[in-house]
Backbone as numpy.savetxt, mean C-alpha at the origin, in Angstrom:
# Nx Ny Nz CAx CAy CAz Cx Cy Cz
-52.28 -52.86 -40.80 -51.41 -52.41 -40.81 -50.05 -52.57 -39.53
-48.86 -52.76 -39.10 -48.63 -53.32 -38.43 -47.17 -52.29 -38.49
-46.97 -51.30 -36.89 -46.29 -50.09 -36.45 -45.20 -50.75 -35.65
-43.93 -50.70 -36.83 -42.56 -50.48 -35.59 -42.62 -50.01 -34.85
-42.37 -50.53 -33.64 -41.82 -49.94 -32.44 -40.36 -49.31 -32.62
-40.22 -48.02 -32.15 -38.78 -47.66 -32.49 -37.88 -47.76 -31.35
-36.46 -48.05 -31.46 -36.10 -48.86 -30.92 -35.56 -47.90 -29.69
-35.65 -47.92 -28.28 -35.01 -46.68 -27.50 -33.71 -46.28 -28.01
-32.83 -45.18 -27.46 -31.89 -44.99 -27.68 -31.39 -44.12 -26.30
-30.30 -44.61 -25.77 -29.93 -44.67 -24.07 -28.89 -43.78 -24.22
-28.34 -42.66 -23.91 -26.79 -41.46 -23.96 -26.45 -41.81 -22.92
-25.47 -42.62 -22.94 -24.10 -42.77 -21.66 -23.89 -41.42 -21.43
-23.46 -40.83 -20.77 -22.67 -40.07 -20.47 -21.05 -40.60 -19.91
-20.39 -39.40 -20.66 -19.21 -39.88 -21.11 -18.70 -40.01 -19.94
-17.33 -40.37 -19.96 -16.50 -40.81 -18.45 -15.81 -39.42 -18.04
-15.23 -38.78 -19.55 -14.52 -37.25 -19.53 -15.54 -36.24 -18.82
-16.81 -36.39 -18.95 -17.82 -35.44 -18.72 -17.62 -35.44 -16.93
-18.09 -36.45 -17.06 -18.03 -36.65 -15.36 -16.89 -36.39 -14.14
-15.56 -36.51 -15.29 -13.99 -36.41 -14.87 -14.47 -35.18 -14.51
-14.55 -34.20 -15.59 -14.67 -32.49 -15.23 -15.45 -32.27 -14.28
-17.10 -32.46 -14.55 -17.62 -32.35 -13.12 -17.02 -32.58 -11.59
-16.07 -33.43 -11.95 -15.56 -33.82 -10.24 -14.10 -32.64 -10.05
-13.54 -32.47 -11.40 -12.38 -31.86 -10.89 -13.03 -30.63 -10.86
-13.74 -30.44 -11.71 -14.51 -28.41 -11.24 -15.02 -28.73 -9.91
-15.69 -29.43 -9.55 -16.38 -29.12 -8.03 -15.74 -29.21 -6.73
-13.83 -30.02 -7.06 -12.80 -30.38 -6.28 -12.07 -29.17 -6.20
-12.07 -28.16 -7.54 -11.38 -27.06 -7.54 -12.51 -26.00 -6.63
-13.24 -25.74 -6.51 -14.07 -24.94 -6.37 -13.93 -25.05 -5.23
-14.53 -26.11 -3.87 -14.65 -26.53 -2.79 -12.87 -26.00 -2.62
-11.73 -26.25 -3.10 -10.63 -25.73 -2.94 -10.12 -23.97 -2.78
-11.09 -23.49 -3.69 -11.07 -22.37 -3.54 -11.63 -21.37 -2.40
-12.72 -22.03 -1.90 -13.44 -21.29 -1.26 -12.90 -21.77 0.15
-12.56 -22.80 0.50 -11.20 -23.39 1.45 -10.33 -22.07 2.09
-9.82 -22.10 0.89 -7.96 -20.83 0.58 -8.72 -19.97 0.56
-10.21 -19.09 0.44 -10.45 -17.55 0.46 -11.18 -17.76 2.12
-11.25 -18.62 3.00 -11.89 -18.91 4.08 -10.65 -19.19 5.00
-9.76 -19.68 4.68 -8.49 -19.56 5.54 -7.70 -17.89 5.40
-7.74 -17.49 3.98 -7.09 -16.20 4.45 -8.27 -14.66 5.06
-9.39 -15.13 4.53 -10.24 -14.23 5.40 -10.65 -14.69 7.16
-10.58 -15.58 7.36 -10.69 -15.45 8.92 -10.04 -15.15 9.70
-8.59 -15.53 9.48 -7.69 -14.59 10.78 -7.85 -13.18 10.49
-7.80 -12.55 9.29 -8.10 -11.08 9.00 -9.37 -10.44 9.79
-10.06 -11.32 9.25 -11.48 -10.79 10.24 -11.33 -10.79 11.34
-10.80 -11.97 11.96 -10.71 -12.05 13.82 -9.92 -11.06 14.04
-8.53 -10.97 13.53 -7.49 -9.61 13.85 -8.13 -8.17 14.02
-8.46 -7.89 13.12 -9.67 -6.61 12.79 -11.02 -6.50 13.80
-11.48 -7.75 14.16 -12.83 -7.33 14.85 -11.60 -7.16 16.79
-10.77 -7.74 16.36 -10.19 -8.11 18.09 -9.83 -6.50 18.24
-8.52 -6.02 17.18 -8.58 -5.04 17.60 -9.67 -3.63 17.45
-10.99 -3.90 16.80 -12.09 -3.24 17.48 -12.96 -3.35 18.66
-12.65 -4.37 19.00 -12.91 -4.97 20.33 -12.68 -3.63 21.60
-11.00 -3.85 21.66 -10.21 -3.99 22.32 -9.66 -2.12 22.14
-9.78 -1.69 21.28 -9.69 -0.31 20.83 -11.10 0.79 21.05
-12.21 0.12 20.51 -13.00 1.08 20.67 -13.41 2.01 22.15
-13.17 0.88 22.85 -13.20 1.86 24.60 -12.03 2.94 24.79
-11.23 2.99 23.85 -10.36 3.79 24.22 -10.19 5.19 23.28
-10.76 4.98 22.06 -10.57 5.34 20.98 -12.20 6.44 20.95
-11.59 8.18 21.04 -12.54 9.08 21.55 -11.72 10.03 20.71
-12.75 11.55 20.47 -11.80 12.40 20.61 -10.61 12.92 21.44
-10.95 13.07 22.56 -9.73 13.50 23.79 -8.62 12.90 22.92
-8.78 10.77 22.63 -7.77 10.34 22.22 -7.17 11.03 20.92
-7.61 10.93 20.35 -7.44 11.68 19.08 -6.72 13.23 19.07
-6.72 14.09 20.02 -6.39 15.35 20.16 -5.08 15.59 21.50
-5.39 14.69 22.12 -4.69 15.12 23.68 -3.39 14.27 23.41
-2.05 14.97 24.12 -0.66 14.13 24.28 -0.66 12.91 24.80
-0.07 11.48 24.68 0.08 10.85 25.07 1.12 11.53 27.10
0.61 10.77 27.84 1.37 10.98 29.52 3.24 10.67 29.20
3.75 11.21 29.82 4.61 11.32 29.69 5.17 9.95 30.33
5.01 9.59 31.51 4.72 8.33 32.16 3.79 7.48 31.90
4.42 6.07 31.30 3.43 4.53 30.64 2.74 4.13 31.53
3.01 4.36 32.87 1.87 3.81 33.91 0.39 4.76 34.43
0.41 6.13 33.77 -0.64 7.26 33.87 -1.64 6.40 32.91
-3.00 5.93 33.39 -3.91 6.29 32.20 -4.18 7.30 31.17
-5.25 7.06 30.13 -5.42 8.19 29.35 -4.69 8.51 28.54
-5.06 9.66 28.57 -3.73 10.31 27.54 -4.30 10.06 26.16
-3.56 10.93 24.95 -4.26 10.25 23.80 -3.02 10.05 22.64
-3.38 10.09 21.40 -2.23 9.56 20.46 -2.48 11.20 19.12
-2.17 12.44 19.45 -2.46 13.19 18.82 -0.96 13.24 17.94
-0.38 13.81 18.69 1.33 13.86 18.08 1.36 12.85 17.10
1.55 11.23 17.80 1.72 10.35 16.57 0.38 9.82 15.48
-0.66 10.52 15.44 -1.31 10.60 14.04 -0.73 12.29 13.11
-0.89 12.87 13.91 0.02 14.02 13.21 1.19 13.38 12.42
2.48 12.84 13.67 3.15 12.62 12.81 3.67 10.95 11.06
2.09 10.41 11.54 2.19 9.52 10.86 1.68 10.30 9.26
0.63 10.99 9.29 0.06 11.59 8.13 1.26 12.53 7.71
2.29 13.41 8.73 3.24 14.36 7.48 4.30 13.25 6.89
4.61 12.10 8.43 6.15 11.67 7.85 5.56 11.02 6.61
4.18 10.32 6.29 3.80 9.55 5.15 3.88 10.31 4.03
2.92 11.83 4.32 3.03 12.81 3.13 4.60 13.03 2.75
5.13 13.34 3.08 6.81 13.35 2.74 7.33 12.43 2.21
7.03 11.13 2.47 7.34 10.16 1.88 6.69 9.96 0.13
5.89 10.09 0.55 4.99 10.54 -0.95 4.89 11.35 -1.79
5.25 12.43 -1.70 5.99 13.86 -2.29 7.93 12.92 -2.85
8.08 12.31 -2.15 9.48 11.74 -2.38 9.09 11.14 -3.73
8.44 9.71 -2.83 8.33 8.72 -3.53 7.29 8.75 -5.14
6.60 8.86 -5.21 5.58 8.90 -6.43 5.82 9.68 -7.29
6.68 11.09 -7.47 6.96 11.75 -8.17 8.40 11.22 -9.14
9.11 10.16 -8.32 10.39 10.05 -8.87 10.14 8.06 -9.33
8.89 7.39 -8.88 8.62 6.52 -9.53 7.76 6.49 -10.88
7.15 7.65 -10.88 6.20 7.72 -12.01 6.85 8.12 -13.50
8.34 8.88 -12.84 9.10 9.00 -14.06 9.81 7.52 -14.53
10.28 6.78 -13.32 11.08 6.03 -13.87 9.97 4.62 -14.28
8.95 4.63 -14.06 7.87 3.49 -14.69 7.96 4.23 -16.18
7.87 5.66 -17.16 7.82 6.37 -18.18 9.16 5.57 -18.44
10.17 5.91 -17.64 11.53 5.29 -18.52 11.46 4.34 -19.34
11.05 3.40 -18.13 11.26 1.95 -18.82 10.37 1.57 -19.64
8.67 2.27 -19.72 8.40 1.30 -20.73 8.58 2.33 -22.42
8.78 3.56 -21.61 8.45 4.78 -22.88 9.98 4.73 -24.00
10.66 4.34 -22.87 12.26 5.30 -23.29 13.31 3.66 -23.72
13.07 3.51 -22.59 14.23 1.94 -22.57 13.76 0.91 -23.50
12.96 0.56 -23.60 12.54 -0.78 -23.98 13.06 -2.36 -23.70
13.64 -2.70 -24.18 13.86 -4.40 -23.94 15.41 -3.88 -23.93
16.06 -2.21 -23.50 17.33 -2.38 -23.36 17.73 -2.96 -22.16
19.41 -3.02 -22.38 20.01 -3.81 -20.81 19.74 -2.59 -19.65
19.77 -1.49 -19.92 19.71 -0.79 -18.68 18.39 -0.77 -18.55
17.83 -0.75 -18.98 15.89 -1.01 -18.34 15.60 -2.32 -18.09
16.41 -3.24 -18.20 16.53 -4.63 -17.80 17.34 -4.55 -16.58
18.12 -4.27 -16.12 18.79 -3.91 -15.07 18.13 -3.13 -13.87
17.47 -2.01 -14.64 16.65 -1.58 -13.48 14.84 -2.33 -13.63
14.53 -2.84 -14.35 13.62 -3.66 -13.78 14.17 -4.49 -12.81
14.96 -5.43 -12.56 15.72 -6.41 -11.67 16.15 -5.55 -10.28
16.43 -4.24 -10.20 16.85 -4.03 -9.40 15.08 -3.57 -8.18
14.61 -3.46 -9.33 13.15 -2.96 -8.60 12.56 -4.26 -8.23
12.71 -5.27 -8.90 12.48 -6.21 -8.26 12.55 -6.82 -6.73
14.13 -6.56 -6.95 14.39 -7.16 -5.83 14.58 -6.33 -4.70
14.21 -4.56 -4.75 14.03 -3.73 -3.98 12.32 -4.00 -2.88
11.78 -4.38 -3.97 10.20 -5.13 -3.75 10.13 -5.74 -2.93
11.25 -7.03 -2.58 11.48 -8.01 -2.07 11.81 -7.90 -0.49
12.73 -6.57 -0.67 13.36 -5.92 1.04 13.08 -6.01 1.93
13.61 -6.53 3.16 12.36 -5.95 4.37 12.95 -4.78 4.79
11.32 -4.12 5.14 11.77 -2.47 5.78 12.76 -2.42 6.78
12.99 -3.42 7.40 14.41 -3.29 8.62 15.33 -2.84 7.83
15.91 -3.60 6.85 17.28 -3.03 6.03 17.08 -1.63 5.22
15.34 -1.10 5.24 15.19 0.19 4.63 15.73 1.49 5.81
15.36 0.54 7.03 15.63 1.68 8.39 16.53 1.89 8.63
17.89 0.56 8.43 19.14 0.71 9.19 19.81 1.38 7.62
19.32 0.97 7.07 20.07 1.77 5.64 20.45 3.53 5.51
18.65 4.21 5.91 18.62 5.38 6.32 19.00 5.53 7.47
19.72 4.79 8.24 19.97 5.07 9.79 21.54 5.35 9.81
21.95 4.75 8.72 23.66 4.65 8.65 24.12 5.84 7.78
23.60 5.96 6.96 23.84 7.36 5.94 23.38 8.54 6.04
22.27 8.92 6.74 21.64 9.76 7.31 21.22 10.35 8.73
21.32 9.44 9.46 21.06 9.38 11.12 22.38 9.69 11.77
22.84 8.90 11.26 24.52 8.71 12.18 25.50 10.26 11.27
25.18 10.68 10.16 26.14 11.27 9.83 25.62 12.54 10.24
24.07 13.06 10.32 24.13 13.98 11.25 23.90 14.37 12.51
24.14 12.93 13.02 24.09 13.11 14.72 22.71 13.50 15.59
23.42 14.56 16.07 21.86 14.41 16.96 20.61 15.04 16.21
21.00 16.20 15.40 19.84 16.96 14.29 19.30 15.49 13.47
20.08 14.10 13.10 19.66 13.65 11.76 18.36 12.66 12.21
18.02 12.74 13.62 16.39 11.48 13.93 14.91 12.73 13.65
14.24 13.25 12.86 13.62 14.01 12.10 12.62 13.08 11.53
11.60 13.87 10.87 10.51 13.68 10.10 10.95 13.43 8.93
11.72 13.99 8.42 12.58 13.37 7.23 12.90 12.20 6.92
14.06 11.75 8.02 15.03 10.52 7.67 13.24 9.33 7.21
12.43 9.72 8.24 11.30 8.44 8.59 10.60 8.29 7.08
10.59 9.98 6.16 10.09 9.89 5.34 10.90 9.21 4.21
12.18 9.50 4.21 13.32 9.10 3.16 13.10 7.12 3.17
12.95 6.56 4.69 12.89 5.53 4.69 11.81 4.69 4.64
10.68 5.34 4.23 9.48 4.92 3.84 9.26 5.25 2.16
9.49 6.14 1.98 10.06 6.16 0.36 10.72 5.56 -0.33
11.69 5.09 0.19 12.42 4.01 -0.58 11.70 2.52 -0.32
11.12 2.31 0.42 10.06 1.28 0.39 8.81 1.74 -0.57
8.36 2.65 -0.67 7.09 3.02 -1.81 7.92 3.16 -3.22
9.24 3.44 -3.46 9.25 3.73 -4.95 9.14 2.58 -6.01
9.60 1.55 -5.36 9.60 0.19 -6.48 8.40 -0.07 -6.52
7.17 -0.01 -5.60 6.20 -0.12 -5.89 5.47 0.66 -6.83
5.76 2.08 -6.55 4.97 3.03 -7.83 5.92 2.68 -9.14
7.00 2.33 -9.28 8.03 1.90 -10.25 6.90 0.71 -11.33
6.48 -0.52 -10.79 6.36 -1.37 -10.99 4.90 -1.12 -11.37
4.66 -0.61 -10.94 2.65 -0.54 -11.10 2.54 0.79 -12.65
3.30 1.66 -12.23 3.41 2.58 -13.76 3.94 1.65 -14.94
5.06 0.95 -14.76 5.26 0.24 -15.96 4.27 -0.30 -16.47
3.77 -0.99 -15.64 2.54 -2.55 -16.05 1.33 -1.45 -16.40
1.11 0.04 -16.07 -0.14 0.67 -16.32 0.37 0.93 -17.58
1.31 1.25 -17.69 1.77 2.07 -19.33 1.58 0.69 -20.37
1.82 -0.53 -19.85 1.80 -1.53 -20.45 0.72 -1.25 -21.37
-0.38 -1.07 -20.36 -1.72 -1.98 -21.09 -2.51 -0.95 -22.04
-1.51 0.33 -22.12 -2.48 1.45 -23.00 -1.78 1.10 -24.56
-3.08 0.76 -25.13 -2.57 0.15 -26.59 -1.87 1.41 -27.90
-0.83 0.53 -28.55 -0.25 1.02 -29.27 -0.25 1.97 -30.37
-1.94 2.13 -30.48 -2.51 2.64 -31.86 -2.53 4.13 -31.12
-3.02 4.41 -29.50 -2.69 5.98 -29.25 -1.71 6.38 -29.46
-0.71 5.84 -29.54 1.21 6.27 -29.17 1.12 6.72 -31.05
0.67 5.69 -31.74 0.94 6.33 -32.80 0.14 7.24 -33.89
-0.97 7.34 -32.95 -1.85 8.59 -32.88 -1.87 9.63 -32.78
-0.98 9.66 -31.84 -0.18 10.99 -31.63 0.54 11.15 -32.36
1.76 10.05 -32.84 2.90 10.95 -33.58 2.58 11.42 -35.09
1.46 10.38 -35.89 0.69 11.29 -36.74 0.70 12.44 -37.22
-0.14 12.94 -35.41 -0.15 14.14 -35.39 0.52 15.03 -35.52
1.75 14.23 -35.74 3.12 15.28 -35.19 3.14 15.94 -33.80
3.06 15.14 -33.08 3.27 15.08 -31.52 4.80 14.26 -31.38
5.52 15.37 -30.63 6.97 14.60 -30.02 6.37 13.47 -29.10
7.58 13.02 -28.42 7.28 11.06 -27.94 6.79 12.05 -26.55
7.39 12.98 -25.77 7.39 13.41 -24.50 5.97 14.26 -24.56
5.45 14.83 -25.88 4.00 15.24 -25.31 3.37 14.57 -26.19
3.34 13.26 -26.29 2.67 12.22 -26.43 2.23 11.52 -25.13
3.11 11.26 -24.58 3.16 10.65 -23.12 2.53 11.50 -22.16
2.45 12.62 -22.25 2.40 13.44 -21.39 0.69 13.49 -21.83
-0.23 13.94 -23.23 -1.20 14.23 -22.94 -1.97 13.04 -23.55
-1.30 11.77 -24.45 -2.02 10.69 -24.32 -2.07 9.45 -23.27
-0.53 8.89 -23.76 -0.67 7.85 -22.58 -0.90 8.14 -21.28
-0.28 8.50 -20.60 -0.10 8.92 -18.87 -1.63 9.00 -18.63
-2.41 9.79 -19.29 -4.10 10.11 -19.20 -4.84 8.80 -18.95
-4.52 7.65 -19.84 -5.18 6.71 -19.93 -4.46 5.69 -18.66
-3.59 5.60 -18.46 -2.84 5.29 -17.30 -2.78 5.59 -16.30
-3.77 6.68 -15.91 -3.79 7.42 -14.89 -4.59 6.89 -13.30
-5.55 6.06 -13.78 -6.26 5.37 -12.91 -5.43 4.56 -12.30
-4.73 3.39 -12.93 -4.35 2.45 -12.68 -3.04 3.29 -11.76
-2.35 3.90 -12.09 -1.21 4.62 -11.43 -2.04 5.09 -10.01
-2.63 6.20 -9.84 -3.07 6.73 -8.88 -3.31 5.49 -7.62
-4.55 4.19 -8.08 -4.64 3.57 -7.32 -3.36 3.16 -6.66
-2.74 2.41 -7.39 -1.38 2.05 -7.11 -0.82 2.54 -5.99
-0.40 3.91 -5.89 0.03 5.52 -5.67 -0.16 5.37 -4.48
-1.98 5.35 -3.97 -2.09 5.30 -3.15 -2.12 3.99 -2.14
-1.79 2.60 -2.79 -1.97 1.80 -1.53 -0.40 1.25 -1.60
0.65 2.39 -2.05 1.83 1.81 -1.81 2.16 3.10 -1.09
1.06 4.42 -0.26 0.91 4.94 0.97 0.34 4.53 1.86
-0.70 3.26 1.65 -1.50 2.96 3.03 -0.27 1.73 3.46
0.47 1.33 2.44 1.34 0.31 2.81 2.67 0.88 3.70
2.92 2.04 3.48 4.20 2.71 4.24 3.42 3.01 5.74
2.43 3.66 5.59 1.55 4.35 6.73 1.97 3.30 7.89
1.81 2.05 7.43 1.46 1.12 8.46 2.94 0.56 8.91
3.77 0.91 8.22 5.45 0.55 8.55 5.77 0.74 9.77
6.70 0.22 10.56 7.11 -0.05 11.56 8.82 0.00 12.24
9.37 -0.72 11.77 10.99 -1.12 11.48 11.14 -0.19 11.03
11.62 0.74 9.82 11.83 1.82 9.14 12.13 2.85 10.31
10.78 3.42 11.43 10.76 4.35 12.07 11.87 4.27 13.18
11.24 3.04 13.40 12.11 2.97 14.92 13.59 3.52 15.16
14.09 3.59 13.51 15.87 4.03 13.58 15.81 5.37 13.47
15.21 6.00 12.67 15.19 7.14 12.04 14.18 8.33 12.45
13.06 8.46 13.44 12.41 9.39 14.04 12.84 10.02 15.29
13.32 9.17 16.17 12.96 9.37 17.60 11.51 9.14 18.37
11.95 10.15 18.99 10.79 9.93 20.17 10.59 11.32 20.74
8.92 11.75 20.51 8.46 12.61 21.01 7.17 12.48 21.88
6.60 13.40 22.85 5.54 13.20 23.49 4.74 14.51 22.88
5.17 15.09 22.21 4.27 16.55 21.54 4.39 16.62 20.00
2.96 17.40 19.69 3.42 17.19 18.03 3.88 17.79 17.42
4.68 17.21 16.53 5.54 18.01 15.37 5.42 18.00 14.62
5.01 19.10 13.59 4.60 19.03 12.06 5.79 19.61 10.85
6.68 19.66 11.74 8.42 19.78 11.24 9.07 18.69 10.57
8.94 18.73 9.15 9.67 17.32 8.95 11.37 17.48 9.27
11.87 18.82 9.56 13.30 18.97 9.10 13.78 18.87 10.20
12.86 19.17 11.39 13.46 19.59 12.86 12.60 18.98 14.25
13.83 18.49 14.58 12.87 17.93 15.82 12.86 16.14 15.70
12.85 15.99 16.68 12.21 13.85 16.74 11.04 14.28 16.29
10.22 13.01 16.14 8.53 12.89 15.75 8.24 11.46 16.48
7.10 11.30 16.29 6.65 10.24 16.41 5.70 9.49 15.25
5.08 7.98 15.52 3.99 7.99 14.47 3.70 6.87 15.03
1.98 6.05 14.74 1.01 5.44 15.52 1.88 4.13 15.58
2.41 3.66 14.46 3.41 2.41 14.38 4.51 2.30 15.71
4.77 3.43 15.53 5.93 3.36 16.85 5.17 3.20 17.65
4.23 4.21 18.30 3.58 3.65 19.68 3.21 2.71 19.78
2.51 2.23 18.89 2.25 0.51 18.95 3.07 -0.30 19.21
4.39 -0.22 19.04 5.17 -1.16 19.30 5.52 -0.89 21.28
5.94 0.65 21.04 6.21 1.32 22.55 5.16 0.43 23.66
4.51 0.87 23.17 3.09 1.04 24.59 2.58 -0.51 24.73
3.01 -1.34 23.64 2.47 -3.26 23.62 3.18 -3.48 24.30
4.53 -2.86 24.21 5.74 -3.30 25.17 5.29 -3.49 27.00
4.74 -2.06 27.10 4.80 -1.98 28.61 4.03 -2.87 29.31
4.18 -3.29 30.69 3.18 -3.83 31.49 2.15 -3.06 32.24
2.00 -2.20 32.10 1.09 -1.28 32.59 -0.25 -1.29 31.40
-1.89 -1.05 32.21 -2.84 -1.66 31.46 -2.89 0.00 30.82
-2.84 0.92 31.46 -2.99 2.27 30.54 -2.52 2.40 29.42
-0.80 2.04 29.38 -0.41 2.24 28.46 -0.90 0.90 27.50
-1.31 -0.30 27.64 -1.65 -1.11 26.49 -2.56 -0.84 26.29
-3.75 -0.38 26.19 -5.21 0.51 26.02 -4.91 1.28 24.93
-3.89 1.95 25.21 -3.56 3.10 24.22 -2.56 2.74 23.04
-2.48 1.68 23.22 -1.37 0.97 21.80 -2.53 0.33 21.02
-4.30 -0.26 21.85 -5.04 -0.97 21.00 -5.93 0.78 20.21
-6.14 1.05 20.95 -6.29 2.31 20.22 -5.71 3.28 19.62
-3.82 3.25 19.01 -3.68 3.58 18.46 -3.70 2.82 17.10
-3.78 1.35 17.48 -3.60 0.20 16.45 -5.43 0.27 15.61
-6.16 0.94 16.29 -7.24 0.85 16.05 -7.65 2.59 15.24
-6.87 3.57 15.22 -6.26 4.71 14.35 -5.85 3.96 13.32
-5.15 3.37 13.52 -4.09 3.03 12.17 -4.14 2.22 11.11
-4.83 1.39 11.34 -6.08 0.48 10.68 -7.35 1.61 10.05
-7.73 2.35 10.81 -8.42 3.31 9.77 -7.99 4.31 9.08
-6.89 4.36 9.47 -6.19 5.13 8.18 -5.50 4.55 7.09
-5.41 3.73 7.38 -4.67 2.45 5.89 -6.10 2.24 5.49
-7.44 2.03 6.04 -8.63 1.34 5.00 -8.77 3.15 4.36
-8.72 4.21 5.12 -9.37 5.30 4.15 -8.74 5.38 3.17
-7.28 5.21 3.22 -6.22 5.08 1.89 -6.80 3.93 1.01
-6.95 2.59 1.65 -7.60 2.12 0.49 -8.99 1.97 -0.27
-9.70 2.73 0.58 -11.12 2.89 -0.22 -10.88 4.23 -0.82
-9.86 5.50 -0.31 -10.13 6.39 -1.72 -9.27 5.84 -3.08
-8.16 4.84 -2.32 -7.51 4.52 -4.28 -8.90 4.17 -5.04
-9.92 3.33 -4.62 -11.20 2.59 -5.03 -12.27 3.13 -5.67
-12.21 4.48 -5.02 -12.95 5.70 -5.54 -12.60 6.23 -6.33
-10.88 6.72 -6.46 -10.89 7.25 -7.64 -10.71 6.46 -8.94
-10.09 5.45 -8.98 -10.53 4.33 -10.00 -11.89 4.07 -10.28
-12.99 4.22 -9.77 -13.89 4.17 -10.25 -14.91 5.53 -10.94
-14.17 6.31 -10.05 -14.83 7.74 -10.18 -14.23 7.89 -12.24
-12.53 7.83 -12.11 -12.06 7.73 -13.64 -12.56 7.08 -14.22
-13.11 5.83 -14.06 -13.76 4.93 -15.03 -15.40 5.36 -15.45
-16.08 5.67 -14.93 -17.07 6.47 -14.77 -17.15 7.78 -16.03
-15.83 8.59 -15.50 -15.76 9.45 -16.50 -15.40 9.38 -18.01
-14.62 8.46 -17.69 -14.18 7.86 -19.48 -15.21 7.53 -20.11
-16.09 6.75 -19.25 -17.04 5.60 -20.52 -18.08 6.59 -20.96
-18.10 8.18 -19.80 -18.95 8.89 -20.14 -20.91 8.58 -19.88
-20.60 7.32 -18.27 -22.15 7.39 -17.76 -21.84 8.55 -16.84
């Protein structure tokens, strides 16, 4: 009995598969290269500031006033730290409620109407406006109007709020778009008015994203320098009153001390930079914690 040998079958790789693998590998390499290009300078800057500022940062630096004369060593940044927190808190109290209300109007009431499209367009334009322009605007319409009493922490809060407002509006608008329409229809089916449905159904589902975006807007405002140079004046004493007296902030002190030729002033600038990075980092981490906590709470885990 003769057994016929089975012919061998050779499976050739199609050229298209090889080309896709090459393109996939090239795209992966480009993504990794872009990530390194973006991360390496950031890590280098943070490491440099930590190296320079860690030798200055201490409890006395956080609680003492800066010296009146720049050439003197030592001193602290207590007025600037308090001023940063107070001015940023004032800006948040102004911008976050208005921004949330604006986002609710755009998504829940205006629809695609002409006014809604106009507000969205102006919001996008405001997002791209340089911060120094906001500072000049508040300086012209607030500080110059009140003259000597115009340079206050509240003027700085107005400038920072103008920067935060479009960010909060856009974040709220986008988060409300992600809420399924079925939830709104369920509220209407139960006889609830639109305002009650928004307050009790729609907004709670969008709250994690709105909170995270608002905290990121606060973090961005805390690091702004240009608007504060025109609005808050300068002081070497702690001032917790937003509406009376000049104030100061960490970003302003960094700008002022970094230009000084004296070693003590430059050391204080690095210490203030490290403290400001820590504050911004704290706001960023807080936004992530709030988002993760709410996600676990809604999932029931």
